[in-house]
C-alpha positions as CSV (number, residue, x, y, z in Angstrom):
1,M,88.5,27.1,70.6
2,T,85.0,25.7,69.9
3,L,84.0,22.7,71.9
4,K,82.0,19.9,70.3
5,I,79.2,18.8,72.6
6,C,76.9,15.7,72.7
7,L,73.8,16.2,74.8
8,A,71.9,13.2,76.1
9,G,68.3,14.0,77.2
10,A,68.3,16.9,74.7
11,T,64.5,17.2,74.5
12,G,63.8,16.9,78.2
13,W,62.8,19.7,80.6
14,A,66.3,20.6,81.5
15,G,68.1,19.3,78.4
16,S,66.0,21.4,76.0
17,E,66.7,24.6,77.9
18,L,70.4,23.8,77.9
19,A,70.4,23.1,74.2
20,R,68.9,26.5,73.6
21,G,71.6,28.0,75.8
22,M,74.2,26.4,73.7
23,A,72.7,27.9,70.6
24,N,73.5,31.3,72.0
25,A,77.1,30.3,72.9
26,A,79.7,31.0,70.1
27,D,82.3,28.7,71.7
28,L,80.0,25.6,71.9
29,N,78.9,23.4,69.0
30,L,76.2,20.9,69.7
31,V,77.1,18.1,67.3
32,A,74.8,15.3,68.4
33,A,71.8,14.7,70.7
34,V,70.2,11.7,72.4
35,A,66.4,11.4,72.7
36,R,65.0,8.0,72.0
37,R,61.5,9.0,70.9
38,R,62.8,11.7,68.6
39,A,65.5,9.7,66.9
40,G,66.3,10.6,63.3
41,Q,65.0,14.2,63.6
42,K,66.9,17.4,63.8
43,L,67.1,18.9,67.2
44,G,66.3,22.4,65.9
45,D,63.1,21.2,64.3
46,V,61.9,19.6,67.6
47,L,62.8,22.6,69.8
48,G,61.9,25.3,67.3
49,E,65.5,26.7,67.3
50,S,66.9,26.9,63.8
51,R,70.5,27.3,65.0
52,L,70.5,23.7,66.4
53,D,71.2,21.4,63.5
54,A,72.4,18.4,65.5
55,T,70.9,15.0,64.6
56,I,69.0,13.2,67.4
57,F,70.1,9.6,68.0
58,A,68.2,6.9,69.9
59,S,71.2,6.0,72.1
60,A,74.4,7.5,73.5
61,A,76.4,4.7,71.8
62,E,75.0,5.9,68.4
63,A,75.5,9.6,69.1
64,L,79.1,9.0,70.3
65,A,80.1,7.7,66.9
66,K,80.2,11.5,66.1
67,P,83.4,12.7,67.9
68,C,82.8,15.2,70.7
69,D,84.9,17.0,73.4
70,V,82.3,16.9,76.1
71,F,79.3,14.6,76.7
72,V,76.5,15.9,78.8
73,E,74.3,13.4,80.6
74,Y,70.8,14.6,81.3
75,T,68.7,11.4,80.9
76,G,67.8,9.3,83.9
77,P,69.4,7.0,86.5
78,A,68.5,3.9,84.5
79,S,70.7,4.8,81.5
80,A,73.1,7.4,83.0
81,K,75.9,5.2,84.2
82,A,76.2,3.3,80.9
83,N,76.1,6.5,78.9
84,I,78.8,8.1,81.0
85,L,81.1,5.1,80.8
86,A,80.6,4.9,77.0
87,A,81.5,8.6,76.7
88,L,84.7,8.1,78.7
89,E,85.6,5.1,76.6
90,R,85.3,7.5,73.6
91,D,87.8,9.9,75.4
92,A,85.1,12.5,75.9
93,H,85.0,14.6,79.1
94,V,81.7,14.2,80.9
95,V,79.3,16.6,82.7
96,V,76.6,14.8,84.7
97,G,73.3,16.4,85.4
98,T,71.4,13.2,86.3
99,S,70.8,12.3,89.9
100,G,70.2,8.9,91.3
101,L,73.7,7.4,90.8
102,T,75.2,5.5,93.7
103,D,78.5,5.9,95.4
104,E,79.6,2.6,93.7
105,D,78.6,4.0,90.4
106,Y,80.6,7.2,91.0
107,A,83.6,5.1,92.0
108,Q,83.5,3.2,88.7
109,I,83.2,6.4,86.8
110,D,86.1,7.9,88.7
111,A,88.3,4.9,88.0
112,L,87.6,4.9,84.2
113,A,88.0,8.7,84.0
114,R,91.4,8.5,85.6
115,E,92.4,5.6,83.4
116,R,91.4,7.6,80.3
117,Q,92.8,10.9,81.8
118,R,89.5,12.6,81.4
119,G,87.4,14.8,83.6
120,A,83.9,13.9,84.9
121,L,81.9,16.6,86.8
122,A,78.8,15.5,88.5
123,C,76.4,18.2,89.8
124,G,73.3,17.5,91.8
125,N,72.1,21.0,90.9
126,F,73.5,23.5,88.3
127,A,71.6,26.5,89.7
128,L,74.2,28.9,91.0
129,T,72.2,29.7,94.1
130,A,72.0,26.0,95.0
131,V,75.8,25.7,94.5
132,L,76.3,28.6,96.9
133,L,73.9,27.2,99.4
134,I,75.9,24.0,99.6
135,K,79.2,25.9,99.9
136,F,77.9,28.3,102.5
137,A,76.4,25.3,104.5
138,E,79.8,23.6,104.5
139,M,81.4,26.7,105.9
140,A,78.7,27.1,108.6
141,A,79.0,23.5,109.6
142,K,82.6,24.0,110.6
143,I,81.4,26.6,113.2
144,I,77.9,25.6,114.2
145,P,77.5,22.0,115.5
146,Q,73.7,21.6,115.1
147,W,71.5,21.7,112.0
148,E,68.6,20.1,110.1
149,I,67.8,20.0,106.4
150,I,64.4,20.6,104.7
151,D,63.9,19.3,101.2
152,Y,61.1,21.0,99.3
153,A,59.6,19.7,96.0
154,Y,56.4,19.5,94.0
155,A,53.7,17.0,95.2
156,G,54.4,14.5,92.4
157,K,58.2,14.1,92.9
158,P,58.7,10.4,93.6
159,D,62.2,10.4,95.0
160,A,63.0,11.7,98.5
161,P,65.3,13.3,99.3
162,S,66.2,15.1,96.1
163,G,69.6,14.8,94.4
164,T,70.4,18.3,95.6
165,V,69.7,17.5,99.2
166,R,71.6,14.2,98.9
167,E,74.6,16.2,97.8
168,L,74.1,18.8,100.4
169,A,73.8,16.3,103.3
170,G,76.8,14.3,101.9
171,R,79.0,17.3,101.7
172,M,78.1,18.5,105.2
173,G,78.6,15.0,106.6
174,K,82.2,15.2,105.5
175,V,82.7,18.3,107.6
176,R,81.1,16.7,110.7
177,H,77.9,15.1,111.9
178,P,75.5,17.4,113.8
179,Q,74.9,16.8,117.5
180,L,71.5,15.7,118.7
181,E,70.4,16.8,122.1
182,V,68.0,13.9,122.3
183,P,69.2,10.7,120.5
184,L,66.6,9.4,118.0
185,E,66.1,6.2,119.9
186,Q,65.2,8.2,123.0
187,T,62.5,10.2,121.1
188,S,59.0,9.8,122.6
189,G,55.8,10.2,120.7
190,V,56.2,9.6,117.0
191,P,59.9,9.2,116.2
192,E,59.3,9.3,112.5
193,T,58.5,13.0,112.8
194,R,62.2,13.6,113.4
195,G,62.8,12.9,109.7
196,G,65.3,10.5,108.1
197,T,69.0,10.4,108.7
198,L,71.2,11.0,105.7
199,A,75.0,11.3,106.1
200,G,74.4,12.2,109.8
201,S,71.9,14.9,109.1
202,Q,68.2,14.9,109.9
203,V,66.3,15.5,106.6
204,H,62.6,16.4,106.3
205,A,61.1,16.0,102.8
206,V,58.1,18.2,102.0
207,R,56.1,17.2,98.9
208,L,53.3,19.7,98.2
209,P,51.7,21.7,95.4
210,G,53.2,25.2,95.1
211,F,56.8,24.0,95.5
212,V,59.0,23.1,92.6
213,L,62.5,22.4,94.0
214,G,64.2,23.9,97.0
215,A,66.4,23.2,100.0
216,E,67.0,24.8,103.3
217,V,69.5,24.2,106.1
218,I,68.5,25.5,109.6
219,F,71.5,26.0,112.0
220,G,70.9,26.5,115.7
221,M,73.0,27.8,118.6
222,P,71.8,29.1,121.9
223,D,69.6,32.2,121.3
224,Q,70.4,32.3,117.6
225,T,69.6,30.6,114.3
226,L,70.8,30.8,110.8
227,R,68.7,29.8,107.8
228,L,70.2,29.1,104.3
229,H,67.5,28.6,101.7
230,H,67.6,28.0,97.9
231,N,64.4,28.0,95.9
232,A,63.9,27.4,92.2
233,G,60.8,28.2,90.1
234,S,59.1,26.2,87.4
235,S,61.4,26.9,84.5
236,A,64.8,25.2,83.7
237,K,66.5,28.5,83.1
238,P,68.3,28.6,86.6
239,Y,70.3,25.5,85.5
240,V,71.6,26.8,82.2
241,D,74.4,29.1,83.3
242,G,75.9,26.6,85.7
243,A,75.7,23.8,83.1
244,L,77.4,25.9,80.5
245,L,80.1,26.8,83.0
246,A,80.6,23.1,83.8
247,I,80.9,22.2,80.1
248,R,83.6,24.9,79.6
249,K,85.6,23.8,82.7
250,V,85.4,20.0,82.8
251,S,88.3,19.5,80.4
252,G,90.6,21.0,83.1
253,L,89.8,18.1,85.4
254,V,91.0,14.5,85.7
255,G,88.8,11.9,87.4
256,L,85.4,12.4,89.0
257,H,84.6,15.6,90.8
258,R,81.3,16.3,92.7
259,G,79.6,19.7,92.7
260,L,79.9,22.7,90.5
261,D,82.0,24.5,93.0
262,A,84.9,22.2,92.0
263,V,85.4,24.5,89.0
264,L,84.4,27.8,90.7
265,D,86.9,30.1,92.4
266,L,85.2,30.1,95.9
């Protein structure tokens, strides 16, 4: 069966690479796209890919007038929630690649998805190596009681920590909170150098030229350490395979699910 897809953010850094990936997928048909500045044009003309003949619309509401099976949200936090809710109201399943949504936002999305009996899959990162990092970190946290997280990104990234690290810390925090030998309030010197606390974990955000996106968890036990590190380069290619997998699998879900591993056999 061929799935009909609507892609919001289709001309962006990640969205455009995903659209090209869909052009190579015989089982996916990109029927509508959202990109406000390119409204009225054909996506294939904008991306230089003749196999993409979807019309670009200025808003998700306009694009969703064309029926689709799966709506992919790849815009930004300012518009993501409204786009997702509109898609669910249209009885489309939803794949969320946009970070910055709050727990309250996700709760509303989950409630509507369950009401409409549709699946919503929100992934902080579609890169398969990042997905495995999070899964392996959860497994290690069950055994090793102490760790800290390092968030790597390019110098101009305004948000800290990244969506990937937010998901990582949140998932690990559900396993347990790491132990601190010296409580933060007892730290002498410059306490801020101990990083910020997120879901119980100490997180250190590095923003420097030379990095694109990466995450590392360092686990420590007496006389031994374990380092789990994911690093992505400057292209959006690492995110395509995971996003295509999410699109193909989301219809098997009901309600909101967090993380690509929700549809992986891990």
